[in-house]
TIKOL-695369 format. One record per residue: residue number from 1; residue in three letters; chain; x negated, y, z negated of N, C-alpha, C in turn. Coordinates in steps of 0.2 Angstrom, whole numbers, always signed. Example, Ala and Ser with C-alpha at 12.3 -4.5 7.8 and 13.67 -1.06 7.14 Angstrom:
- i	aa	ch	n.px	n.py	n.pz	ca.px	ca.py	ca.pz	c.px	c.py	c.pz
- 1	ala	A	-66	-28	-39	-62	-22	-39	-66	-16	-39
- 2	ser	A	-64	-11	-35	-68	-5	-36	-64	+0	-39
//
This chain:
- i	aa	ch	n.px	n.py	n.pz	ca.px	ca.py	ca.pz	c.px	c.py	c.pz
- 1	met	A	-4	-6	+0	+0	+0	+0	-4	+6	+0
- 2	leu	A	-4	+10	+5	-8	+17	+6	-4	+22	+3
- 3	lys	A	-7	+26	-2	-3	+32	-5	-8	+38	-6
- 4	ile	A	-6	+44	-4	-9	+50	-5	-6	+53	-11
- 5	ser	A	-10	+54	-17	-7	+57	-23	-7	+64	-23
- 6	tyr	A	-4	+67	-18	-4	+75	-17	+2	+77	-13
- 7	thr	A	+6	+81	-16	+11	+84	-12	+11	+91	-12
- 8	pro	A	+9	+95	-7	+8	+102	-8	+14	+106	-8
- 9	ser	A	+14	+112	-11	+20	+116	-11	+21	+118	-4
- 10	glu	A	+27	+121	-3	+29	+123	+4	+25	+129	+6
- 11	tyr	A	+23	+133	+2	+19	+139	+4	+13	+139	-2
- 12	cys	A	+7	+140	+0	+2	+140	-5	-4	+144	-2
- 13	phe	A	-8	+147	-7	-14	+150	-5	-20	+145	-5
- 14	thr	A	-25	+146	-1	-31	+141	-1	-34	+140	-7
- 15	pro	A	-35	+145	-12	-37	+143	-19	-33	+138	-23
- 16	asp	A	-26	+137	-21	-22	+132	-24	-23	+125	-22
- 17	leu	A	-27	+124	-17	-28	+118	-14	-33	+114	-19
- 18	pro	A	-31	+108	-20	-35	+104	-25	-42	+102	-23
- 19	thr	A	-47	+102	-28	-54	+100	-27	-54	+93	-25
- 20	glu	A	-50	+88	-28	-50	+81	-26	-43	+79	-25
- 21	ile	A	-43	+74	-20	-36	+71	-18	-38	+64	-18
- 22	ala	A	-34	+60	-23	-35	+53	-23	-30	+49	-19
- 23	ile	A	-33	+44	-15	-29	+40	-11	-30	+33	-13
- 24	ser	A	-24	+30	-15	-24	+23	-17	-23	+18	-11
- 25	thr	A	-27	+12	-11	-26	+7	-6	-30	+1	-8
- 26	asp	A	-28	-5	-5	-31	-11	-6	-36	-12	+0
- 27	ala	A	-36	-8	+5	-41	-9	+11	-48	-7	+9
- 28	thr	A	-52	-9	+13	-60	-8	+12	-62	-1	+15
- 29	ala	A	-58	+2	+19	-60	+8	+22	-53	+12	+25
- 30	ile	A	-53	+18	+24	-48	+23	+26	-50	+28	+31
- 31	asp	A	-47	+29	+36	-48	+34	+41	-44	+41	+39
- 32	ile	A	-47	+46	+38	-44	+52	+36	-44	+58	+42
- 33	thr	A	-39	+61	+43	-38	+66	+48	-34	+72	+45
- 34	val	A	-37	+78	+45	-34	+84	+43	-32	+88	+49
- 35	glu	A	-26	+89	+50	-24	+93	+56	-21	+100	+54
- 36	cys	A	-23	+105	+58	-20	+112	+57	-17	+114	+63
- 37	asp	A	-11	+116	+63	-7	+118	+69	-7	+113	+74
- 38	gly	A	-7	+106	+72	-8	+101	+77	-15	+100	+80
- 39	asn	A	-20	+104	+78	-27	+103	+80	-30	+99	+75
- 40	thr	A	-35	+95	+77	-39	+91	+72	-44	+95	+69
- 41	ala	A	-44	+97	+63	-49	+101	+59	-55	+97	+56
- 42	phe	A	-53	+91	+54	-58	+87	+51	-56	+79	+51
- 43	thr	A	-61	+75	+52	-60	+68	+52	-66	+65	+48
- 44	thr	A	-64	+59	+44	-70	+56	+40	-67	+49	+39
- 45	thr	A	-71	+45	+37	-70	+38	+34	-72	+37	+27
- 46	leu	A	-67	+35	+23	-68	+34	+16	-68	+27	+14
- 47	tyr	A	-72	+25	+9	-73	+18	+7	-71	+18	-1
- 48	pro	A	-65	+15	-2	-62	+15	-9	-67	+11	-14
- 49	tyr	A	-66	+14	-20	-69	+10	-26	-64	+9	-31
- 50	asn	A	-63	+3	-33	-57	+1	-37	-51	+3	-34
- 51	asn	A	-50	+2	-28	-44	+3	-24	-42	+11	-24
- 52	thr	A	-47	+15	-25	-45	+22	-25	-51	+26	-21
- 53	ala	A	-49	+29	-16	-54	+34	-12	-52	+41	-14
- 54	thr	A	-57	+45	-13	-56	+52	-15	-59	+57	-9
- 55	leu	A	-54	+61	-7	-55	+66	-2	-57	+73	-6
- 56	tyr	A	-63	+76	-5	-66	+81	-8	-65	+88	-4
- 57	asp	A	-64	+93	-8	-65	+100	-5	-61	+101	+2
- 58	ile	A	-55	+100	+1	-50	+101	+7	-50	+109	+8
- 59	arg	A	-51	+113	+3	-51	+120	+4	-56	+123	+9
- 60	ser	A	-62	+121	+9	-67	+123	+13	-65	+121	+21
- 61	val	A	-62	+115	+21	-60	+113	+28	-55	+118	+31
- 62	ile	A	-50	+119	+28	-45	+123	+30	-47	+131	+31
- 63	glu	A	-51	+133	+26	-53	+140	+27	-58	+141	+33
- 64	ser	A	-62	+136	+34	-67	+136	+40	-63	+136	+46
- 65	tyr	A	-57	+133	+46	-53	+133	+52	-50	+140	+53
- 66	leu	A	-47	+143	+48	-44	+149	+48	-49	+155	+50
- 67	leu	A	-55	+155	+47	-60	+160	+49	-62	+159	+56
- 68	ser	A	-63	+153	+58	-66	+152	+65	-61	+155	+70
- 69	arg	A	-55	+155	+69	-50	+157	+73	-46	+163	+71
- 70	asn	A	-49	+167	+66	-46	+173	+64	-39	+173	+63
- 71	leu	A	-37	+167	+59	-30	+166	+57	-28	+168	+50
- 72	ile	A	-22	+170	+48	-20	+171	+42	-18	+165	+38
- 73	phe	A	-14	+161	+42	-11	+155	+39	-11	+149	+44
- 74	thr	A	-10	+143	+42	-9	+138	+46	-4	+132	+43
- 75	leu	A	-2	+128	+47	+2	+122	+45	-3	+116	+45
- 76	phe	A	-3	+113	+39	-8	+108	+39	-5	+101	+36
- 77	val	A	-8	+96	+39	-6	+89	+37	-12	+85	+36
- 78	ile	A	-12	+80	+31	-17	+75	+29	-14	+69	+31
- 79	phe	A	-18	+65	+36	-16	+59	+38	-21	+54	+36
- 80	ala	A	-18	+48	+34	-23	+42	+31	-21	+36	+35
- 81	glu	A	-25	+32	+38	-24	+26	+42	-29	+21	+40
- 82	val	A	-26	+15	+40	-30	+9	+39	-30	+4	+46
- 83	thr	A	-35	+3	+48	-35	-1	+55	-39	-8	+54
- 84	asp	A	-37	-13	+58	-41	-19	+57	-47	-19	+62
- 85	ala	A	-50	-25	+62	-56	-26	+66	-55	-24	+74
- 86	asp	A	-49	-25	+76	-47	-24	+83	-45	-16	+84
- 87	gly	A	-45	-12	+79	-43	-5	+80	-36	-4	+79
- 88	lys	A	-32	-9	+77	-25	-9	+77	-23	-6	+70
- 89	ile	A	-18	-1	+70	-16	+2	+64	-12	-3	+60
- 90	thr	A	-14	-4	+54	-10	-9	+49	-6	-5	+44
- 91	asp	A	-8	+1	+42	-5	+5	+37	-7	+12	+38
- 92	asn	A	-2	+16	+37	-3	+24	+38	+2	+28	+33
- 93	thr	A	+0	+34	+32	+4	+38	+28	+1	+45	+29
- 94	asn	A	+5	+50	+27	+3	+57	+28	+7	+62	+23
- 95	thr	A	+4	+67	+21	+7	+72	+17	+12	+76	+21
- 96	pro	A	+17	+79	+18	+22	+83	+22	+18	+89	+25
- 97	glu	A	+21	+92	+31	+18	+98	+34	+20	+104	+30
- 98	arg	A	+14	+107	+28	+15	+113	+23	+11	+119	+26
- 99	thr	A	+13	+125	+23	+10	+131	+26	+5	+133	+20
- 100	val	A	-2	+134	+22	-7	+137	+18	-9	+144	+20
- 101	ile	A	-10	+148	+16	-12	+155	+18	-19	+157	+15
- 102	phe	A	-23	+160	+19	-30	+161	+17	-30	+166	+12
- 103	ser	A	-35	+165	+7	-36	+170	+2	-42	+169	-2
- 104	arg	A	-46	+174	-3	-52	+173	-6	-51	+174	-14
- 105	leu	A	-45	+176	-16	-44	+178	-23	-39	+172	-26
- 106	asn	A	-40	+171	-32	-36	+167	-36	-30	+171	-38
- 107	ile	A	-25	+171	-34	-19	+175	-35	-14	+172	-41
- 108	gly	A	-14	+166	-41	-9	+162	-45	-7	+156	-42
- 109	his	A	-6	+151	-46	-4	+144	-44	+4	+144	-42
- 110	asn	A	+5	+142	-36	+13	+141	-34	+17	+147	-35
- 111	ile	A	+14	+153	-33	+18	+159	-33	+17	+163	-26
- 112	ala	A	+15	+159	-21	+14	+162	-14	+21	+164	-11
- 113	ser	A	+26	+161	-12	+32	+163	-9	+35	+169	-12
- 114	ser	A	+34	+170	-19	+37	+176	-22	+32	+182	-20
- 115	phe	A	+25	+180	-20	+20	+186	-18	+22	+188	-11
- 116	leu	A	+23	+184	-6	+25	+187	+1	+31	+191	+1
- 117	gln	A	+36	+190	-3	+42	+194	-3	+41	+200	-7
- 118	ser	A	+35	+202	-10	+35	+208	-14	+28	+212	-13
- 119	ser	A	+24	+209	-8	+17	+212	-7	+15	+212	+0
- 120	phe	A	+12	+217	+2	+8	+217	+9	+2	+213	+7
- 121	leu	A	-2	+211	+13	-8	+207	+12	-14	+211	+11
- 122	thr	A	-14	+215	+5	-19	+219	+3	-18	+219	-5
- 123	thr	A	-24	+220	-9	-23	+221	-16	-23	+228	-18
- 124	leu	A	-24	+233	-13	-24	+240	-15	-16	+242	-16
- 125	ser	A	-15	+245	-22	-8	+247	-23	-6	+253	-18
- 126	ser	A	-10	+257	-16	-9	+263	-12	-15	+265	-8
- 127	phe	A	-14	+268	-3	-20	+270	+2	-21	+278	+2
- 128	thr	A	-27	+280	+2	-29	+287	+4	-31	+286	+11
- 129	ile	A	-28	+290	+15	-30	+290	+23	-31	+297	+25
- 130	pro	A	-37	+298	+29	-38	+304	+32	-33	+305	+38
- 131	arg	A	-32	+312	+39	-26	+314	+43	-27	+311	+50
- 132	ser	A	-33	+310	+53	-34	+308	+60	-36	+301	+60
- 133	ala	A	-35	+297	+54	-38	+290	+54	-32	+285	+55
- 134	ile	A	-33	+279	+55	-28	+274	+56	-29	+269	+50
- 135	gln	A	-24	+265	+49	-25	+259	+44	-21	+254	+46
- 136	his	A	-23	+248	+45	-19	+242	+47	-15	+239	+41
- 137	leu	A	-9	+237	+42	-5	+234	+37	-2	+228	+39
- 138	thr	A	-3	+222	+36	-1	+216	+38	+3	+213	+32
- 139	tyr	A	+9	+209	+35	+13	+206	+30	+16	+200	+33
- 140	leu	A	+18	+195	+29	+21	+189	+31	+28	+189	+29
- 141	val	A	+33	+186	+33	+40	+186	+32	+42	+179	+32
- 142	leu	A	+46	+177	+27	+48	+170	+27	+54	+169	+31
- 143	pro	A	+55	+163	+34	+61	+161	+38	+68	+163	+35
- 144	gly	A	+73	+165	+39	+79	+166	+36	+80	+173	+33
- 145	cys	A	+76	+178	+34	+76	+184	+31	+78	+190	+36
- 146	thr	A	+81	+195	+33	+82	+201	+37	+79	+207	+33
- 147	leu	A	+74	+210	+36	+71	+216	+32	+73	+222	+35
- 148	gln	A	+75	+227	+31	+77	+234	+33	+70	+238	+33
- 149	cys	A	+68	+241	+39	+62	+244	+39	+63	+251	+40
- 150	tyr	A	+59	+255	+36	+60	+263	+37	+53	+266	+34
- 151	thr	A	+52	+272	+35	+46	+276	+32	+49	+282	+29
- 152	glu	A	+48	+283	+23	+49	+289	+20	+43	+294	+20
- 153	cys	A	+44	+300	+22	+39	+305	+23	+40	+311	+19
- 154	leu	A	+35	+314	+16	+35	+320	+12	+31	+325	+17
- 155	val	A	+35	+330	+19	+32	+335	+24	+33	+342	+22
- 156	leu	A	+28	+346	+22	+28	+353	+21	+29	+356	+28
- 157	val	A	+35	+359	+29	+37	+362	+35	+34	+369	+35
- 158	asp	A	+32	+371	+41	+29	+377	+42	+35	+383	+40
- 159	gly	A	+33	+387	+36	+37	+393	+34	+41	+391	+28
- 160	glu	A	+40	+385	+25	+44	+383	+19	+39	+382	+13
- 161	ser	A	+41	+384	+7	+37	+383	+2	+37	+377	-2
- 162	thr	A	+42	+373	-1	+44	+367	-4	+44	+361	+1
- 163	pro	A	+40	+355	-1	+40	+350	+4	+47	+346	+4
- 164	arg	A	+49	+343	+10	+55	+340	+10	+54	+333	+12
- 165	thr	A	+58	+328	+10	+58	+321	+12	+62	+320	+18
- 166	val	A	+59	+316	+23	+62	+314	+29	+61	+307	+30
- 167	arg	A	+66	+303	+32	+66	+296	+33	+66	+295	+41
- 168	leu	A	+61	+290	+42	+60	+288	+49	+63	+280	+49
- 169	thr	A	+67	+279	+54	+70	+272	+54	+66	+268	+59
- 170	asp	A	+64	+262	+57	+60	+258	+61	+64	+252	+63
- 171	gln	A	+62	+248	+67	+66	+242	+70	+66	+237	+64
- 172	asn	A	+72	+234	+62	+72	+229	+57	+69	+223	+60
- 173	ile	A	+67	+219	+55	+64	+212	+56	+69	+207	+54
- 174	val	A	+71	+202	+59	+76	+197	+58	+72	+190	+59
- 175	thr	A	+72	+186	+54	+69	+179	+55	+74	+174	+54
- 176	thr	A	+81	+175	+55	+86	+170	+53	+86	+164	+58
- 177	asn	A	+83	+165	+64	+83	+159	+68	+76	+156	+69
- 178	val	A	+72	+158	+64	+65	+156	+64	+64	+151	+59
- 179	ser	A	+60	+145	+60	+59	+140	+55	+53	+140	+52
- 180	his	A	+48	+145	+53	+42	+145	+50	+40	+152	+48
- 181	leu	A	+34	+153	+45	+32	+159	+43	+30	+163	+48
- 182	ser	A	+31	+170	+48	+30	+175	+53	+25	+180	+51
- 183	ala	A	+20	+182	+55	+15	+187	+53	+17	+193	+57
- 184	tyr	A	+17	+199	+54	+18	+206	+57	+12	+210	+55
- 185	his	A	+11	+214	+60	+5	+219	+59	+7	+226	+62
- 186	asp	A	+6	+231	+57	+8	+238	+59	+1	+242	+59
- 187	ile	A	+0	+246	+64	-5	+251	+64	-3	+257	+61
- 188	ile	A	-5	+260	+56	-2	+266	+53	-7	+272	+55
- 189	ser	A	-3	+277	+57	-7	+283	+59	-3	+289	+57
- 190	pro	A	-6	+294	+52	-2	+300	+51	-1	+304	+57
- 191	val	A	-5	+304	+61	-4	+308	+67	+2	+305	+71
- 192	gly	A	+3	+299	+72	+8	+296	+75	+15	+297	+72
- 193	ile	A	+15	+296	+65	+21	+297	+61	+23	+304	+62
- 194	leu	A	+19	+309	+61	+21	+316	+62	+24	+318	+69
- 195	ser	A	+21	+315	+74	+24	+316	+80	+31	+313	+81
- 196	arg	A	+33	+308	+77	+39	+305	+78	+44	+309	+74
- 197	leu	A	+42	+313	+69	+47	+318	+65	+49	+323	+69
- 198	tyr	A	+46	+326	+74	+48	+332	+78	+49	+338	+74
- 199	ile	A	+44	+338	+69	+44	+344	+64	+37	+347	+64
- 200	lys	A	+37	+354	+65	+31	+357	+64	+29	+358	+57
- 201	gly	A	+24	+355	+55	+22	+355	+48	+16	+351	+46
- 202	thr	A	+15	+350	+39	+10	+346	+37	+12	+340	+33
- 203	leu	A	+10	+334	+36	+12	+327	+32	+8	+327	+26
- 204	leu	A	+11	+326	+20	+7	+326	+14	+7	+318	+12
- 205	gln	A	+12	+314	+12	+12	+307	+10	+18	+304	+14
- 206	phe	A	+17	+297	+14	+23	+293	+17	+22	+286	+14
- 207	thr	A	+28	+283	+13	+29	+276	+11	+32	+272	+16
- 208	val	A	+29	+267	+17	+31	+262	+22	+35	+256	+19
- 209	his	A	+41	+255	+21	+46	+250	+18	+47	+245	+23
- 210	arg	A	+46	+239	+20	+48	+233	+24	+52	+228	+20
- 211	gly	A	+58	+229	+19	+62	+225	+15	+60	+227	+8
- 212	phe	A	+58	+222	+3	+56	+224	-3	+49	+226	-4
- 213	leu	A	+46	+226	+2	+39	+228	+2	+38	+236	+3
- 214	ala	A	+34	+239	-1	+33	+246	+0	+25	+248	-1
- 215	lys	A	+23	+252	+3	+16	+254	+2	+15	+262	+3
- 216	thr	A	+12	+266	-1	+12	+273	-1	+5	+275	+2
- 217	phe	A	+5	+280	+7	-1	+282	+9	-1	+290	+8
- 218	tyr	A	-7	+292	+5	-8	+299	+3	-13	+302	+8
- 219	val	A	-11	+307	+12	-14	+310	+18	-19	+315	+15
- 220	ile	A	-25	+315	+17	-30	+320	+15	-33	+323	+21
- 221	asp	A	-36	+329	+21	-39	+332	+26	-47	+331	+27
- 222	arg	A	-49	+328	+22	-57	+326	+22	-58	+321	+27
- 223	thr	A	-64	+322	+31	-66	+317	+36	-71	+312	+33
- 224	pro	A	-70	+306	+34	-74	+301	+30	-81	+301	+34
- 225	asn	A	-86	+300	+30	-93	+299	+32	-94	+293	+35
- 226	leu	A	-90	+288	+33	-92	+281	+36	-85	+277	+36
- 227	thr	A	-84	+274	+42	-77	+270	+43	-79	+263	+45
- 228	leu	A	-77	+258	+41	-78	+251	+42	-72	+248	+44
- 229	gln	A	-72	+243	+49	-66	+239	+50	-68	+232	+47
- 230	ile	A	-64	+229	+43	-66	+223	+39	-60	+218	+39
- 231	arg	A	-61	+212	+39	-56	+207	+37	-56	+206	+30
- 232	asn	A	-50	+208	+27	-50	+208	+20	-49	+201	+16
- 233	glu	A	-46	+201	+10	-46	+195	+6	-41	+190	+9
- 234	phe	A	-37	+192	+13	-32	+188	+17	-34	+187	+24
- 235	asn	A	-40	+189	+26	-42	+188	+33	-38	+192	+38
- 236	cys	A	-36	+198	+35	-32	+203	+39	-37	+209	+40
- 237	phe	A	-35	+212	+46	-39	+219	+47	-37	+224	+42
- 238	glu	A	-42	+228	+40	-41	+233	+36	-47	+238	+37
- 239	his	A	-45	+245	+37	-50	+250	+38	-52	+253	+31
- 240	met	A	-59	+254	+30	-62	+256	+24	-65	+263	+26
- 241	his	A	-62	+269	+23	-64	+275	+24	-68	+278	+18
- 242	leu	A	-74	+279	+19	-78	+281	+13	-81	+288	+14
- 243	ser	A	-81	+292	+9	-85	+298	+8	-91	+296	+5
- 244	cys	A	-97	+297	+8	-103	+294	+5	-109	+297	+8
- 245	val	A	-115	+295	+5	-121	+297	+8	-125	+291	+11
- 246	thr	A	-128	+292	+17	-131	+286	+20	-139	+288	+21
- 247	lys	A	-143	+284	+19	-150	+284	+20	-152	+279	+25
- 248	arg	A	-156	+281	+30	-158	+276	+35	-166	+275	+34
- 249	lys	A	-168	+269	+34	-175	+267	+33	-177	+263	+38
- 250	leu	A	-183	+264	+40	-186	+260	+46	-192	+256	+43
- 251	ser	A	-192	+250	+44	-198	+246	+42	-201	+243	+49
- 252	leu	A	-208	+244	+49	-212	+242	+55	-217	+237	+53
- 253	asp	A	-218	+232	+56	-223	+227	+55	-226	+225	+62
- 254	arg	A	-233	+227	+62	-237	+226	+68	-243	+222	+66
- 255	ser	A	-245	+218	+71	-252	+215	+70	-256	+218	+76
- 256	thr	A	-263	+218	+74	-267	+221	+79	-273	+216	+81
- 257	ala	A	-275	+216	+87	-280	+212	+89	-286	+217	+93
- 258	thr	A	-292	+215	+92	-297	+219	+94	-301	+215	+99
- 259	ser	A	-302	+218	+105	-307	+215	+110	-311	+220	+114
- 260	leu	A	-317	+219	+114	-322	+223	+117	-321	+230	+114
- 261	gly	A	-320	+231	+108	-320	+237	+105	-313	+241	+105
- 262	thr	A	-308	+238	+109	-302	+241	+110	-296	+237	+106
- 263	ser	A	-293	+240	+102	-287	+237	+98	-280	+238	+101
- 264	thr	A	-277	+233	+101	-270	+233	+104	-265	+230	+99
- 265	phe	A	-259	+231	+100	-253	+228	+95	-250	+222	+98
- 266	tyr	A	-248	+218	+94	-244	+212	+96	-240	+210	+90
- 267	asp	A	-235	+206	+92	-230	+204	+86	-227	+211	+83
- 268	asp	A	-224	+215	+87	-221	+221	+85	-214	+220	+83
- 269	his	A	-213	+221	+76	-206	+220	+73	-204	+226	+70
- 270	ser	A	-199	+229	+72	-196	+235	+68	-189	+234	+67
- 271	ala	A	-186	+237	+61	-179	+235	+59	-177	+242	+55
- 272	tyr	A	-171	+243	+56	-168	+249	+53	-163	+246	+48
- 273	glu	A	-163	+249	+42	-158	+247	+37	-155	+253	+34
- 274	tyr	A	-149	+253	+32	-145	+259	+30	-143	+257	+23
- 275	glu	A	-144	+262	+18	-142	+262	+12	-136	+267	+11
- 276	val	A	-130	+265	+8	-124	+269	+7	-123	+269	+0
- 277	glu	A	-121	+276	-2	-119	+277	-9	-113	+281	-9
- 278	ser	A	-107	+278	-11	-101	+281	-11	-100	+287	-16
- 279	ser	A	-95	+291	-14	-93	+296	-19	-89	+293	-25
- 280	met	A	-87	+297	-30	-83	+294	-35	-77	+290	-33
- 281	leu	A	-76	+284	-36	-70	+280	-34	-66	+279	-40
- 282	thr	A	-60	+277	-39	-56	+275	-45	-58	+267	-46
- 283	glu	A	-56	+265	-52	-57	+258	-54	-55	+253	-48
- 284	glu	A	-48	+254	-46	-45	+250	-41	-49	+250	-35
- 285	glu	A	-50	+256	-32	-54	+257	-26	-60	+254	-26
- 286	cys	A	-64	+254	-31	-71	+251	-32	-70	+244	-32
- 287	ser	A	-66	+241	-35	-65	+234	-36	-63	+231	-29
- 288	his	A	-58	+235	-26	-55	+233	-19	-61	+233	-14
- 289	tyr	A	-65	+238	-13	-70	+239	-8	-75	+234	-9
- 290	ser	A	-77	+232	-16	-82	+227	-17	-80	+221	-14
- 291	gln	A	-73	+219	-15	-71	+213	-12	-71	+213	-4
- 292	leu	A	-69	+219	-1	-69	+219	+6	-76	+218	+9
- 293	leu	A	-81	+221	+5	-88	+220	+8	-91	+213	+8
- 294	leu	A	-87	+208	+5	-89	+201	+5	-87	+198	+11
- 295	ser	A	-83	+201	+15	-81	+198	+21	-86	+196	+26
- 296	gln	A	-85	+191	+30	-90	+189	+35	-89	+193	+41
- 297	tyr	A	-84	+197	+42	-82	+201	+48	-82	+208	+46
- 298	thr	A	-87	+212	+48	-88	+219	+46	-90	+223	+52
- 299	asn	A	-86	+227	+54	-88	+232	+60	-89	+239	+58
- 300	ile	A	-93	+243	+60	-94	+250	+59	-90	+254	+65
- 301	ile	A	-86	+258	+63	-83	+262	+68	-87	+268	+70
- 302	glu	A	-90	+269	+76	-94	+274	+78	-90	+281	+79
- 303	pro	A	-93	+287	+79	-90	+293	+81	-86	+293	+87
- 304	asn	A	-89	+289	+92	-85	+289	+99	-80	+284	+99
- 305	gly	A	-78	+281	+93	-73	+276	+93	-75	+269	+94
- 306	gly	A	-81	+268	+96	-83	+261	+97	-84	+257	+90
- 307	ser	A	-83	+250	+91	-84	+246	+85	-90	+241	+86
- 308	ile	A	-94	+241	+81	-101	+238	+82	-102	+233	+76
- 309	pro	A	-103	+227	+77	-104	+222	+71	-110	+224	+67
- 310	ile	A	-109	+224	+60	-115	+225	+55	-115	+219	+50
- 311	leu	A	-120	+218	+47	-121	+213	+42	-122	+217	+35
- 312	ile	A	-118	+215	+30	-119	+218	+23	-125	+214	+20
- 313	thr	A	-131	+217	+18	-136	+213	+16	-137	+214	+8
- 314	asp	A	-133	+219	+5	-134	+220	-2	-128	+224	-5
- 315	ile	A	-125	+222	-11	-120	+226	-14	-122	+227	-21
- 316	ser	A	-120	+233	-23	-121	+235	-30	-116	+239	-33
- 317	ser	A	-112	+236	-37	-106	+240	-40	-105	+238	-47
- 318	glu	A	-104	+244	-51	-103	+243	-58	-96	+246	-60
- 319	ile	A	-91	+242	-62	-84	+245	-62	-82	+245	-69
- 320	ser	A	-80	+251	-71	-78	+252	-78	-71	+255	-78
- 321	asp	A	-67	+252	-83	-60	+254	-84	-59	+260	-89
- 322	ala	A	-65	+264	-91	-64	+269	-95	-61	+275	-91
- 323	asp	A	-58	+280	-95	-54	+285	-92	-59	+290	-89
- 324	asn	A	-65	+291	-92	-70	+296	-89	-75	+292	-85
- 325	ala	A	-74	+286	-83	-79	+283	-79	-80	+286	-72
- 326	thr	A	-86	+286	-69	-87	+288	-63	-90	+282	-59
- 327	asn	A	-85	+278	-57	-86	+272	-53	-89	+274	-46
- 328	ser	A	-93	+270	-43	-96	+271	-36	-98	+265	-34
- 329	leu	A	-100	+265	-28	-102	+258	-24	-108	+260	-20
- 330	lys	A	-113	+255	-20	-119	+255	-16	-120	+249	-12
- 331	phe	A	-121	+250	-6	-123	+244	-2	-127	+245	+3
- 332	lys	A	-130	+240	+6	-135	+241	+12	-132	+237	+18
- 333	tyr	A	-133	+239	+24	-131	+235	+30	-136	+236	+35
- 334	lys	A	-136	+231	+40	-140	+232	+46	-135	+230	+52
- 335	tyr	A	-137	+232	+58	-133	+231	+64	-135	+223	+65
- 336	ala	A	-130	+220	+68	-130	+213	+69	-135	+212	+75
- 337	ala	A	-135	+216	+80	-140	+216	+85	-145	+222	+84
- 338	his	A	-151	+221	+86	-156	+226	+85	-154	+232	+90
- 339	arg	A	-154	+238	+87	-153	+244	+91	-156	+250	+87
- 340	ile	A	-159	+255	+92	-162	+261	+89	-157	+266	+89
- 341	pro	A	-155	+269	+83	-150	+274	+83	-152	+281	+87
- 342	cys	A	-147	+284	+90	-147	+290	+94	-148	+296	+89
- 343	ser	A	-153	+300	+90	-153	+306	+86	-151	+312	+89
- 344	val	A	-149	+312	+96	-146	+317	+100	-139	+318	+99
- 345	lys	A	-137	+324	+96	-130	+325	+95	-127	+331	+100
- 346	ser	A	-121	+330	+102	-118	+335	+107	-117	+341	+103
- 347	gln	A	-119	+347	+105	-117	+353	+102	-110	+355	+102
- 348	ala	A	-108	+357	+96	-101	+360	+96	-101	+367	+99
- 349	asn	A	-95	+369	+102	-94	+375	+106	-93	+380	+100
- 350	ile	A	-97	+385	+99	-97	+390	+94	-92	+396	+96
- 351	phe	A	-90	+396	+103	-86	+402	+105	-79	+399	+106
- 352	asp	A	-74	+404	+104	-67	+402	+105	-65	+403	+112
- 353	asp	A	-68	+408	+116	-66	+409	+123	-72	+409	+127
- 354	pro	A	-71	+407	+134	-76	+406	+138	-80	+413	+139
- 355	phe	A	-86	+413	+141	-90	+419	+142	-89	+421	+149
- 356	his	A	-88	+428	+150	-87	+431	+157	-92	+436	+158
- 357	arg	A	-96	+436	+163	-101	+441	+165	-97	+447	+168
- 358	thr	A	-96	+452	+164	-92	+457	+166	-96	+462	+171
- 359	phe	A	-102	+463	+170	-106	+468	+174	-110	+465	+180
- 360	asp	A	-108	+459	+181	-112	+456	+187	-109	+459	+194
//
């Protein structure tokens, strides 16, 4: 009798997956297959001891599958088969098909369903967003739901002294005819929201509502010194807008050879490394940004809008919950591909009007 002593919850996060899964059988060998979305993610053969075989570390198998395909969640099944000498299947069993969601954080055991109905896929309670920037907002919707979607905006209209609240109606989300989890991704832009209001004024803040989910964005005029695009704790895109100071360091390693009184270089290795120190952050921001920088996917957004992969080589953060704490974040990064930074900057036009040669 072949039996897998594990029944996963209908929805769970990857940290909820067990470290060990016991499989009982009287056979001498068991073929194990882990399938994700119908694709084979892992196969192995286990040899039982005292009629029990153990499958270890299923979490790393599923997380590797999700990371390699940039997925947030997957449907997974564990198959176990026993075959005879001729390759004929004599016994088999499998776990029910269940949904597992990527997470680097231990959010809580068996609370995935309630978490998805109350939270976006980010651990930051609210965002501070530069006026000309964008932010990614990702959320998962359970089947059989209808979400009312709208955005409440606080706008200071030109000529008025008191801000007013304006509601933008967004398209509702309906999953009543869907049998599986659905992922939705919104790109949030203060400029885009203000253009939809058809009001001349200044957008101060806005709150995005998706059913019971709500996230507030505080709009600031400060331009960030550094913008990173990162896959966050749930493998979703998120922008990190930092006010910071950046130091660029050049390391040069050359070997010399001398022949006939003339020295030449060989094995010329040069590398640039960047040290970043943020301005003062709140405890929540510092903790959240420290988690973001652990991501394997990090891109820097160039001033021209280009996105270039970088590698975070070192992180230093000391987080205090004291009321007068000055939390900050320090980290180092290198470009994934060797590149020499450009020091030529286009000059800004210092004149408001074109110059006309009146006396020519």
